[in-house]
Structure formats: C-alpha cells, structure tokens
N, CA, C and O atoms as a GROMACS GRO file, in nm:
protein
  428
    1MET      N    1   0.083  -0.119   0.000
    1MET     CA    2   0.000   0.000   0.000
    1MET      C    3   0.088   0.125   0.000
    1MET      O    4   0.198   0.127   0.055
    2ASN      N    5   0.037   0.227  -0.062
    2ASN     CA    6   0.108   0.354  -0.071
    2ASN      C    7   0.076   0.443   0.048
    2ASN      O    8  -0.033   0.436   0.106
    3LYS      N    9   0.173   0.526   0.083
    3LYS     CA   10   0.151   0.626   0.187
    3LYS      C   11   0.081   0.746   0.124
    3LYS      O   12   0.085   0.764   0.002
    4THR      N   13   0.018   0.825   0.207
    4THR     CA   14  -0.052   0.944   0.160
    4THR      C   15   0.023   1.068   0.208
    4THR      O   16   0.121   1.057   0.282
    5SER      N   17  -0.024   1.184   0.167
    5SER     CA   18   0.040   1.308   0.213
    5SER      C   19   0.018   1.331   0.362
    5SER      O   20   0.090   1.410   0.424
    6VAL      N   21  -0.081   1.262   0.420
    6VAL     CA   22  -0.107   1.272   0.564
    6VAL      C   23  -0.017   1.176   0.641
    6VAL      O   24   0.002   1.192   0.762
    7GLY      N   25   0.038   1.077   0.571
    7GLY     CA   26   0.129   0.982   0.634
    7GLY      C   27   0.067   0.848   0.669
    7GLY      O   28   0.134   0.764   0.728
    8MET      N   29  -0.058   0.827   0.634
    8MET     CA   30  -0.125   0.699   0.661
    8MET      C   31  -0.116   0.610   0.538
    8MET      O   32  -0.081   0.655   0.428
    9GLU      N   33  -0.147   0.484   0.557
    9GLU     CA   34  -0.162   0.394   0.444
    9GLU      C   35  -0.287   0.438   0.367
    9GLU      O   36  -0.386   0.480   0.428
   10GLU      N   37  -0.283   0.427   0.235
   10GLU     CA   38  -0.396   0.477   0.156
   10GLU      C   39  -0.526   0.402   0.182
   10GLU      O   40  -0.634   0.460   0.176
   11ASN      N   41  -0.516   0.272   0.212
   11ASN     CA   42  -0.640   0.197   0.239
   11ASN      C   43  -0.706   0.242   0.369
   11ASN      O   44  -0.829   0.247   0.378
   12VAL      N   45  -0.627   0.273   0.469
   12VAL     CA   46  -0.681   0.321   0.597
   12VAL      C   47  -0.746   0.458   0.578
   12VAL      O   48  -0.857   0.482   0.624
   13GLU      N   49  -0.675   0.545   0.509
   13GLU     CA   50  -0.729   0.679   0.485
   13GLU      C   51  -0.854   0.673   0.397
   13GLU      O   52  -0.948   0.748   0.418
   14GLY      N   53  -0.853   0.582   0.297
   14GLY     CA   54  -0.971   0.565   0.212
   14GLY      C   55  -1.091   0.521   0.292
   14GLY      O   56  -1.202   0.571   0.271
   15ALA      N   57  -1.072   0.427   0.385
   15ALA     CA   58  -1.183   0.381   0.470
   15ALA      C   59  -1.231   0.492   0.562
   15ALA      O   60  -1.350   0.505   0.588
   16LEU      N   61  -1.137   0.572   0.612
   16LEU     CA   62  -1.175   0.681   0.702
   16LEU      C   63  -1.257   0.789   0.631
   16LEU      O   64  -1.329   0.865   0.696
   17CYS      N   65  -1.247   0.795   0.499
   17CYS     CA   66  -1.330   0.890   0.422
   17CYS      C   67  -1.479   0.864   0.445
   17CYS      O   68  -1.561   0.955   0.430
   18TYR      N   69  -1.514   0.742   0.481
   18TYR     CA   70  -1.654   0.705   0.501
   18TYR      C   71  -1.695   0.701   0.648
   18TYR      O   72  -1.814   0.688   0.678
   19LEU      N   73  -1.600   0.714   0.740
   19LEU     CA   74  -1.627   0.692   0.882
   19LEU      C   75  -1.744   0.776   0.934
   19LEU      O   76  -1.836   0.722   0.996
   20LEU      N   77  -1.743   0.904   0.908
   20LEU     CA   78  -1.853   0.992   0.949
   20LEU      C   79  -1.928   1.041   0.826
   20LEU      O   80  -1.968   1.157   0.817
   21THR      N   81  -1.946   0.951   0.734
   21THR     CA   82  -2.015   0.973   0.606
   21THR      C   83  -1.954   1.092   0.533
   21THR      O   84  -1.832   1.098   0.518
   22TRP      N   85  -2.035   1.186   0.488
   22TRP     CA   86  -1.984   1.294   0.404
   22TRP      C   87  -1.893   1.391   0.479
   22TRP      O   88  -1.814   1.461   0.416
   23LEU      N   89  -1.903   1.397   0.611
   23LEU     CA   90  -1.817   1.488   0.688
   23LEU      C   91  -1.670   1.451   0.676
   23LEU      O   92  -1.586   1.536   0.648
   24THR      N   93  -1.638   1.323   0.698
   24THR     CA   94  -1.498   1.283   0.685
   24THR      C   95  -1.456   1.280   0.538
   24THR      O   96  -1.339   1.299   0.507
   25GLY      N   97  -1.551   1.256   0.449
   25GLY     CA   98  -1.520   1.267   0.306
   25GLY      C   99  -1.472   1.407   0.274
   25GLY      O  100  -1.373   1.424   0.202
   26LEU      N  101  -1.541   1.506   0.324
   26LEU     CA  102  -1.503   1.645   0.300
   26LEU      C  103  -1.368   1.678   0.363
   26LEU      O  104  -1.284   1.744   0.300
   27VAL      N  105  -1.346   1.632   0.485
   27VAL     CA  106  -1.218   1.657   0.553
   27VAL      C  107  -1.102   1.600   0.471
   27VAL      O  108  -1.004   1.669   0.445
   28PHE      N  109  -1.113   1.473   0.431
   28PHE     CA  110  -1.004   1.411   0.357
   28PHE      C  111  -0.990   1.468   0.216
   28PHE      O  112  -0.879   1.470   0.161
   29TYR      N  113  -1.099   1.512   0.157
   29TYR     CA  114  -1.090   1.577   0.026
   29TYR      C  115  -1.009   1.706   0.037
   29TYR      O  116  -0.933   1.740  -0.054
   30LEU      N  117  -1.026   1.777   0.147
   30LEU     CA  118  -0.955   1.904   0.164
   30LEU      C  119  -0.810   1.886   0.206
   30LEU      O  120  -0.724   1.966   0.168
   31ILE      N  121  -0.780   1.782   0.285
   31ILE     CA  122  -0.642   1.770   0.334
   31ILE      C  123  -0.553   1.680   0.248
   31ILE      O  124  -0.431   1.696   0.249
   32GLU      N  125  -0.611   1.588   0.175
   32GLU     CA  126  -0.531   1.497   0.092
   32GLU      C  127  -0.515   1.556  -0.048
   32GLU      O  128  -0.613   1.569  -0.122
   33LYS      N  129  -0.394   1.593  -0.081
   33LYS     CA  130  -0.370   1.659  -0.210
   33LYS      C  131  -0.308   1.567  -0.314
   33LYS      O  132  -0.320   1.593  -0.434
   34ASP      N  133  -0.241   1.461  -0.272
   34ASP     CA  134  -0.160   1.382  -0.365
   34ASP      C  135  -0.220   1.248  -0.406
   34ASP      O  136  -0.210   1.209  -0.523
   35ASN      N  137  -0.281   1.179  -0.315
   35ASN     CA  138  -0.322   1.041  -0.339
   35ASN      C  139  -0.460   1.035  -0.404
   35ASN      O  140  -0.561   1.070  -0.342
   36GLU      N  141  -0.465   0.992  -0.530
   36GLU     CA  142  -0.591   0.988  -0.604
   36GLU      C  143  -0.687   0.881  -0.553
   36GLU      O  144  -0.808   0.898  -0.563
   37PHE      N  145  -0.635   0.772  -0.498
   37PHE     CA  146  -0.721   0.669  -0.438
   37PHE      C  147  -0.804   0.729  -0.324
   37PHE      O  148  -0.925   0.708  -0.317
   38VAL      N  149  -0.739   0.802  -0.237
   38VAL     CA  150  -0.807   0.864  -0.123
   38VAL      C  151  -0.901   0.974  -0.170
   38VAL      O  152  -1.014   0.984  -0.122
   39ARG      N  153  -0.857   1.055  -0.264
   39ARG     CA  154  -0.942   1.163  -0.316
   39ARG      C  155  -1.068   1.107  -0.383
   39ARG      O  156  -1.176   1.165  -0.371
   40PHE      N  157  -1.054   0.993  -0.453
   40PHE     CA  158  -1.172   0.929  -0.514
   40PHE      C  159  -1.271   0.889  -0.406
   40PHE      O  160  -1.390   0.918  -0.417
   41HIS      N  161  -1.223   0.822  -0.300
   41HIS     CA  162  -1.313   0.778  -0.194
   41HIS      C  163  -1.373   0.897  -0.119
   41HIS      O  164  -1.489   0.891  -0.076
   42ALA      N  165  -1.297   1.003  -0.103
   42ALA     CA  166  -1.352   1.123  -0.038
   42ALA      C  167  -1.464   1.183  -0.123
   42ALA      O  168  -1.569   1.219  -0.070
   43ARG      N  169  -1.442   1.193  -0.254
   43ARG     CA  170  -1.547   1.247  -0.342
   43ARG      C  171  -1.670   1.156  -0.344
   43ARG      O  172  -1.783   1.205  -0.338
   44GLN      N  173  -1.648   1.026  -0.352
   44GLN     CA  174  -1.760   0.933  -0.354
   44GLN      C  175  -1.839   0.940  -0.223
   44GLN      O  176  -1.962   0.930  -0.224
   45SER      N  177  -1.770   0.957  -0.112
   45SER     CA  178  -1.837   0.970   0.017
   45SER      C  179  -1.926   1.094   0.019
   45SER      O  180  -2.041   1.087   0.062
   46ILE      N  181  -1.874   1.206  -0.027
   46ILE     CA  182  -1.951   1.330  -0.030
   46ILE      C  183  -2.072   1.316  -0.123
   46ILE      O  184  -2.184   1.350  -0.085
   47LEU      N  185  -2.047   1.265  -0.243
   47LEU     CA  186  -2.154   1.255  -0.343
   47LEU      C  187  -2.261   1.152  -0.308
   47LEU      O  188  -2.373   1.160  -0.356
   48THR      N  189  -2.227   1.055  -0.225
   48THR     CA  190  -2.322   0.953  -0.185
   48THR      C  191  -2.400   0.994  -0.061
   48THR      O  192  -2.523   0.990  -0.059
   49PHE      N  193  -2.328   1.033   0.042
   49PHE     CA  194  -2.392   1.051   0.172
   49PHE      C  195  -2.452   1.189   0.197
   49PHE      O  196  -2.545   1.201   0.276
   50LEU      N  197  -2.402   1.292   0.133
   50LEU     CA  198  -2.462   1.424   0.152
   50LEU      C  199  -2.606   1.427   0.098
   50LEU      O  200  -2.696   1.472   0.169
   51PRO      N  201  -2.630   1.380  -0.025
   51PRO     CA  202  -2.770   1.376  -0.072
   51PRO      C  203  -2.859   1.284   0.012
   51PRO      O  204  -2.976   1.317   0.037
   52LEU      N  205  -2.807   1.170   0.056
   52LEU     CA  206  -2.886   1.080   0.140
   52LEU      C  207  -2.921   1.146   0.273
   52LEU      O  208  -3.032   1.127   0.324
   53THR      N  209  -2.829   1.223   0.329
   53THR     CA  210  -2.855   1.295   0.454
   53THR      C  211  -2.964   1.399   0.434
   53THR      O  212  -3.055   1.411   0.516
   54ILE      N  213  -2.954   1.474   0.325
   54ILE     CA  214  -3.054   1.577   0.296
   54ILE      C  215  -3.191   1.515   0.272
   54ILE      O  216  -3.291   1.563   0.326
   55LEU      N  217  -3.196   1.408   0.192
   55LEU     CA  218  -3.323   1.340   0.166
   55LEU      C  219  -3.384   1.284   0.294
   55LEU      O  220  -3.504   1.296   0.317
   56GLY      N  221  -3.301   1.222   0.376
   56GLY     CA  222  -3.350   1.167   0.503
   56GLY      C  223  -3.408   1.275   0.592
   56GLY      O  224  -3.510   1.254   0.658
   57PHE      N  225  -3.343   1.391   0.594
   57PHE     CA  226  -3.392   1.504   0.674
   57PHE      C  227  -3.526   1.553   0.621
   57PHE      O  228  -3.619   1.578   0.699
   58ILE      N  229  -3.537   1.567   0.491
   58ILE     CA  230  -3.661   1.615   0.429
   58ILE      C  231  -3.777   1.518   0.458
   58ILE      O  232  -3.884   1.560   0.500
   59PHE      N  233  -3.752   1.389   0.434
   59PHE     CA  234  -3.859   1.291   0.455
   59PHE      C  235  -3.899   1.276   0.602
   59PHE      O  236  -4.011   1.235   0.631
   60SER      N  237  -3.810   1.308   0.693
   60SER     CA  238  -3.842   1.296   0.835
   60SER      C  239  -3.951   1.394   0.878
   60SER      O  240  -4.013   1.375   0.983
   61TRP      N  241  -3.975   1.496   0.800
   61TRP     CA  242  -4.078   1.595   0.831
   61TRP      C  243  -4.216   1.556   0.777
   61TRP      O  244  -4.316   1.620   0.809
   62ILE      N  245  -4.222   1.451   0.697
   62ILE     CA  246  -4.349   1.408   0.638
   62ILE      C  247  -4.405   1.291   0.720
   62ILE      O  248  -4.341   1.186   0.730
   63PRO      N  249  -4.521   1.309   0.779
   63PRO     CA  250  -4.576   1.202   0.863
   63PRO      C  251  -4.601   1.072   0.786
   63PRO      O  252  -4.634   1.074   0.667
   64PHE      N  253  -4.586   0.964   0.854
   64PHE     CA  254  -4.616   0.827   0.811
   64PHE      C  255  -4.537   0.783   0.687
   64PHE      O  256  -4.433   0.718   0.703
   65LEU      N  257  -4.582   0.815   0.567
   65LEU     CA  258  -4.512   0.769   0.447
   65LEU      C  259  -4.368   0.823   0.443
   65LEU      O  260  -4.276   0.751   0.405
   66GLY      N  261  -4.350   0.947   0.482
   66GLY     CA  262  -4.216   1.006   0.487
   66GLY      C  263  -4.126   0.934   0.586
   66GLY      O  264  -4.007   0.918   0.562
   67TRP      N  265  -4.185   0.892   0.698
   67TRP     CA  266  -4.107   0.819   0.798
   67TRP      C  267  -4.063   0.684   0.746
   67TRP      O  268  -3.952   0.638   0.774
   68VAL      N  269  -4.151   0.619   0.669
   68VAL     CA  270  -4.116   0.489   0.610
   68VAL      C  271  -4.004   0.508   0.508
   68VAL      O  272  -3.906   0.434   0.509
   69ILE      N  273  -4.021   0.606   0.421
   69ILE     CA  274  -3.917   0.633   0.320
   69ILE      C  275  -3.787   0.674   0.389
   69ILE      O  276  -3.679   0.631   0.348
   70GLY      N  277  -3.797   0.757   0.493
   70GLY     CA  278  -3.679   0.797   0.569
   70GLY      C  279  -3.608   0.677   0.631
   70GLY      O  280  -3.485   0.672   0.635
   71GLY      N  281  -3.686   0.581   0.680
   71GLY     CA  282  -3.628   0.459   0.737
   71GLY      C  283  -3.556   0.377   0.631
   71GLY      O  284  -3.450   0.320   0.658
   72LEU      N  285  -3.612   0.371   0.512
   72LEU     CA  286  -3.546   0.299   0.402
   72LEU      C  287  -3.417   0.370   0.360
   72LEU      O  288  -3.317   0.305   0.328
   73ILE      N  289  -3.420   0.503   0.359
   73ILE     CA  290  -3.299   0.580   0.327
   73ILE      C  291  -3.192   0.553   0.432
   73ILE      O  292  -3.074   0.537   0.399
   74TRP      N  293  -3.233   0.549   0.560
   74TRP     CA  294  -3.138   0.520   0.667
   74TRP      C  295  -3.077   0.381   0.650
   74TRP      O  296  -2.956   0.364   0.666
   75LEU      N  297  -3.159   0.283   0.617
   75LEU     CA  298  -3.110   0.146   0.596
   75LEU      C  299  -3.013   0.141   0.479
   75LEU      O  300  -2.907   0.078   0.488
   76LEU      N  301  -3.047   0.206   0.369
   76LEU     CA  302  -2.957   0.214   0.254
   76LEU      C  303  -2.825   0.280   0.292
   76LEU      O  304  -2.718   0.235   0.251
   77THR      N  305  -2.833   0.386   0.370
   77THR     CA  306  -2.712   0.456   0.414
   77THR      C  307  -2.621   0.365   0.495
   77THR      O  308  -2.500   0.364   0.473
   78VAL      N  309  -2.677   0.290   0.587
   78VAL     CA  310  -2.597   0.200   0.672
   78VAL      C  311  -2.531   0.091   0.587
   78VAL      O  312  -2.413   0.060   0.605
   79ILE      N  313  -2.606   0.034   0.494
   79ILE     CA  314  -2.550  -0.072   0.408
   79ILE      C  315  -2.437  -0.016   0.322
   79ILE      O  316  -2.330  -0.076   0.313
   80LEU      N  317  -2.462   0.099   0.258
   80LEU     CA  318  -2.357   0.160   0.175
   80LEU      C  319  -2.235   0.197   0.259
   80LEU      O  320  -2.122   0.179   0.215
   81TRP      N  321  -2.259   0.250   0.378
   81TRP     CA  322  -2.151   0.290   0.466
   81TRP      C  323  -2.059   0.170   0.496
   81TRP      O  324  -1.937   0.181   0.487
   82LEU      N  325  -2.119   0.057   0.532
   82LEU     CA  326  -2.041  -0.063   0.563
   82LEU      C  327  -1.966  -0.115   0.440
   82LEU      O  328  -1.846  -0.142   0.447
   83VAL      N  329  -2.037  -0.129   0.330
   83VAL     CA  330  -1.975  -0.183   0.208
   83VAL      C  331  -1.861  -0.095   0.161
   83VAL      O  332  -1.752  -0.144   0.130
   84LEU      N  333  -1.884   0.036   0.154
   84LEU     CA  334  -1.782   0.127   0.102
   84LEU      C  335  -1.660   0.134   0.193
   84LEU      O  336  -1.547   0.142   0.145
   85MET      N  337  -1.682   0.132   0.323
   85MET     CA  338  -1.569   0.137   0.415
   85MET      C  339  -1.486   0.009   0.405
   85MET      O  340  -1.363   0.015   0.406
   86ILE      N  341  -1.551  -0.105   0.396
   86ILE     CA  342  -1.479  -0.232   0.385
   86ILE      C  343  -1.403  -0.239   0.254
   86ILE      O  344  -1.286  -0.278   0.252
   87LYS      N  345  -1.467  -0.202   0.144
   87LYS     CA  346  -1.401  -0.207   0.013
   87LYS      C  347  -1.280  -0.115   0.009
   87LYS      O  348  -1.176  -0.153  -0.044
   88ALA      N  349  -1.292   0.005   0.063
   88ALA     CA  350  -1.179   0.098   0.066
   88ALA      C  351  -1.065   0.042   0.151
   88ALA      O  352  -0.949   0.051   0.113
   89TYR      N  353  -1.099  -0.016   0.266
   89TYR     CA  354  -0.996  -0.073   0.352
   89TYR      C  355  -0.924  -0.190   0.283
   89TYR      O  356  -0.805  -0.212   0.306
   90GLN      N  357  -0.996  -0.263   0.199
   90GLN     CA  358  -0.935  -0.373   0.124
   90GLN      C  359  -0.851  -0.322   0.007
   90GLN      O  360  -0.791  -0.402  -0.066
   91GLY      N  361  -0.846  -0.191  -0.013
   91GLY     CA  362  -0.767  -0.132  -0.119
   91GLY      C  363  -0.836  -0.131  -0.254
   91GLY      O  364  -0.773  -0.111  -0.358
   92GLU      N  365  -0.966  -0.153  -0.253
   92GLU     CA  366  -1.042  -0.161  -0.378
   92GLU      C  367  -1.104  -0.026  -0.411
   92GLU      O  368  -1.159   0.041  -0.324
   93LYS      N  369  -1.094   0.011  -0.536
   93LYS     CA  370  -1.159   0.134  -0.584
   93LYS      C  371  -1.299   0.096  -0.632
   93LYS      O  372  -1.325   0.090  -0.752
   94PHE      N  373  -1.386   0.070  -0.538
   94PHE     CA  374  -1.522   0.023  -0.564
   94PHE      C  375  -1.609   0.143  -0.602
   94PHE      O  376  -1.626   0.236  -0.524
   95LYS      N  377  -1.663   0.140  -0.724
   95LYS     CA  378  -1.742   0.252  -0.774
   95LYS      C  379  -1.891   0.220  -0.769
   95LYS      O  380  -1.936   0.117  -0.819
   96LEU      N  381  -1.965   0.308  -0.708
   96LEU     CA  382  -2.110   0.299  -0.712
   96LEU      C  383  -2.158   0.345  -0.849
   96LEU      O  384  -2.091   0.426  -0.914
   97PRO      N  385  -2.274   0.296  -0.894
   97PRO     CA  386  -2.327   0.344  -1.022
   97PRO      C  387  -2.352   0.496  -1.015
   97PRO      O  388  -2.393   0.548  -0.912
   98VAL      N  389  -2.327   0.562  -1.123
   98VAL     CA  390  -2.345   0.706  -1.142
   98VAL      C  391  -2.253   0.789  -1.053
   98VAL      O  392  -2.168   0.862  -1.103
   99VAL      N  393  -2.268   0.778  -0.923
   99VAL     CA  394  -2.187   0.856  -0.828
   99VAL      C  395  -2.038   0.822  -0.843
   99VAL      O  396  -1.953   0.911  -0.839
  100GLY      N  397  -2.007   0.695  -0.861
  100GLY     CA  398  -1.866   0.653  -0.877
  100GLY      C  399  -1.803   0.711  -1.001
  100GLY      O  400  -1.685   0.747  -0.999
  101ASP      N  401  -1.879   0.720  -1.109
  101ASP     CA  402  -1.825   0.779  -1.232
  101ASP      C  403  -1.798   0.928  -1.213
  101ASP      O  404  -1.696   0.978  -1.261
  102ILE      N  405  -1.887   0.997  -1.145
  102ILE     CA  406  -1.867   1.140  -1.118
  102ILE      C  407  -1.746   1.158  -1.025
  102ILE      O  408  -1.664   1.247  -1.046
  103ALA      N  409  -1.736   1.074  -0.924
  103ALA     CA  410  -1.624   1.082  -0.829
  103ALA      C  411  -1.492   1.055  -0.899
  103ALA      O  412  -1.390   1.116  -0.865
  104GLU      N  413  -1.494   0.965  -0.996
  104GLU     CA  414  -1.371   0.932  -1.068
  104GLU      C  415  -1.324   1.049  -1.153
  104GLU      O  416  -1.204   1.076  -1.163
  105ARG      N  417  -1.418   1.120  -1.214
  105ARG     CA  418  -1.383   1.238  -1.296
  105ARG      C  419  -1.336   1.355  -1.210
  105ARG      O  420  -1.254   1.436  -1.253
  106GLY      N  421  -1.390   1.364  -1.089
  106GLY     CA  422  -1.354   1.473  -0.999
  106GLY      C  423  -1.451   1.588  -1.011
  106GLY      O  424  -1.534   1.594  -1.102
  107PHE      N  425  -1.437   1.679  -0.917
  107PHE     CA  426  -1.518   1.801  -0.922
  107PHE      C  427  -1.440   1.918  -0.873
  107PHE      O  428  -1.491   2.030  -0.870
   0.00000   0.00000   0.00000
C-alpha cells in the first residue's frame, strides 16, 4: 500500500473517508492533495452521503409515508456505509453506479 500526504496507508485513509459519512469525506478531500485513491473515496463519500442525509432530513418531516421512506434511506445509508468502508480498507476502488463515475472524474 502507498503512503498518503497525511502519512497513513492509503487503504486506511480511504476507509476513514466514510467513517462519518460525508463529513470525513469532506475533511479528507480538503487535506489529501496527492493520493488519487483517497481523493476518489472522499469524493464518492460526499456525493453519496450528503444527498442521502438531505433526503433523510426532508422525509423525516413528512408524517407516516415520509417516515417509512426515511427509514429505508437510513437502511440504505448504513448498508452503503459498511460496504464502502470495507471495500476501501481492502484497497479496492469500488465505484457505485453514477456517483462513482462522477467521483472518478472529480469536481
């Protein structure tokens, strides 16, 4: 594994991009300047979890049906969080559909 500009192994830093969902994605996107593996995972974390957080917040204000949809969004978030963190830790550049392609191109 390669070291990063922060001094960690890239797989550890890649997994940490997902630790606090889009928040740690943003932190690592701002502090990691050299390692494209980590920057990819940071971008994918932001692009995946920020919209899910916003949608979950919006649906939480809608009684009954919104709560059900919000619960499904929460479940999806937890599953994605686990899968993406494990894949990054394994050193895999696992791309989600649509979001992964955008993350790969950069922003």
